C-alpha positions in Angstrom: 65.1 145.8 111.3 67.2 142.7 113.0 70.7 142.9 113.3 73.8 140.5 113.5 76.8 141.0 115.1 80.1 139.2 114.3 83.1 139.8 117.1 86.2 139.3 115.8 89.3 138.2 117.8 92.2 140.1 116.7 94.8 142.6 118.4 92.7 145.1 118.2 89.1 143.0 118.8 86.2 144.5 117.1 82.4 144.6 117.0 81.1 144.6 113.7 77.3 144.9 113.0 75.7 144.1 110.3 72.3 144.3 109.1 69.9 141.3 108.2 69.2 142.7 104.3 72.7 143.7 104.1 74.0 140.5 104.8 71.2 138.6 102.6 72.4 141.2 99.9 76.1 140.3 100.6 75.2 136.3 100.5 73.0 137.8 96.9 76.3 138.9 95.8 78.9 136.1 96.7 76.5 133.5 94.7 76.5 136.2 91.7 80.2 136.3 91.5 80.6 132.8 92.1 78.4 131.7 89.0 80.1 134.6 87.3 83.2 133.6 87.8 82.7 130.0 86.5 81.5 131.0 83.6 84.4 133.1 82.9 86.7 130.3 83.4 85.0 128.4 81.0 84.7 131.0 78.4 87.3 131.1 75.8 89.4 134.2 75.9 88.2 137.7 74.6 86.1 140.5 75.4 83.3 138.6 76.4 85.3 136.5 79.0 86.5 140.0 80.7 83.3 141.3 81.2 81.8 138.4 82.7 85.2 138.4 85.1 84.9 142.0 85.7 81.4 141.2 86.8 82.3 138.2 89.4 85.1 140.7 90.7 82.9 143.9 91.3 80.2 141.3 92.8 82.7 140.0 95.1 84.2 143.5 96.0 80.9 144.4 96.9 79.8 141.9 98.8 83.4 142.3 100.6 82.7 146.0 101.4 78.8 145.0 103.3 80.6 142.1 105.0 83.2 144.1 106.7 80.3 146.6 107.5 81.5 149.7 105.7 79.1 152.8 105.3 77.7 152.6 101.8 75.1 154.9 101.4 72.4 153.4 99.4 72.4 155.7 96.2 76.4 154.2 95.9 75.4 150.6 96.3 72.4 151.4 93.6 75.4 152.8 91.2 77.4 149.8 92.0 74.7 147.4 91.2 73.7 148.8 88.0 77.5 148.9 86.8 77.7 145.2 87.5 74.4 144.6 85.1 75.5 146.9 82.6 79.2 145.3 82.5 77.2 142.0 81.9 75.3 143.3 79.0 78.4 142.8 77.1 79.1 139.2 78.3 77.7 137.7 75.4 75.3 134.8 74.8 76.1 132.8 78.5 75.4 136.2 80.4 73.4 136.1 83.2 70.0 137.8 84.2 70.1 141.5 85.5 69.6 140.8 89.0 70.6 144.7 90.2 67.0 145.3 91.0 66.5 142.2 93.5 69.8 143.2 95.0 68.7 147.2 95.7 65.6 146.1 97.2 67.1 143.5 99.4 69.6 145.8 100.3 66.9 148.7 101.4 65.5 146.4 103.7 
């Protein structure tokens, strides 16, 4: 498993190590969140827009957790990924295709 090292210069310098599969998953989630957020911006107000916006927020949040090097057990990641897909089913005709299986496979490496 390849690793990438990011060195952060701050008052308390730290080295953060994120595995390549986790970094790839973070990129996938970020892209998904951007698309969902953009679609939500152009939707009329209502529950479908709220669902789309919630998916965008959750995808970004999960990507940030991974990028920060948070220890997310596989079972918890699976739960969050499925939660995003489930919320997307309420986004109406503009919903994005389910991606949880792809994220889980990428995260697992």
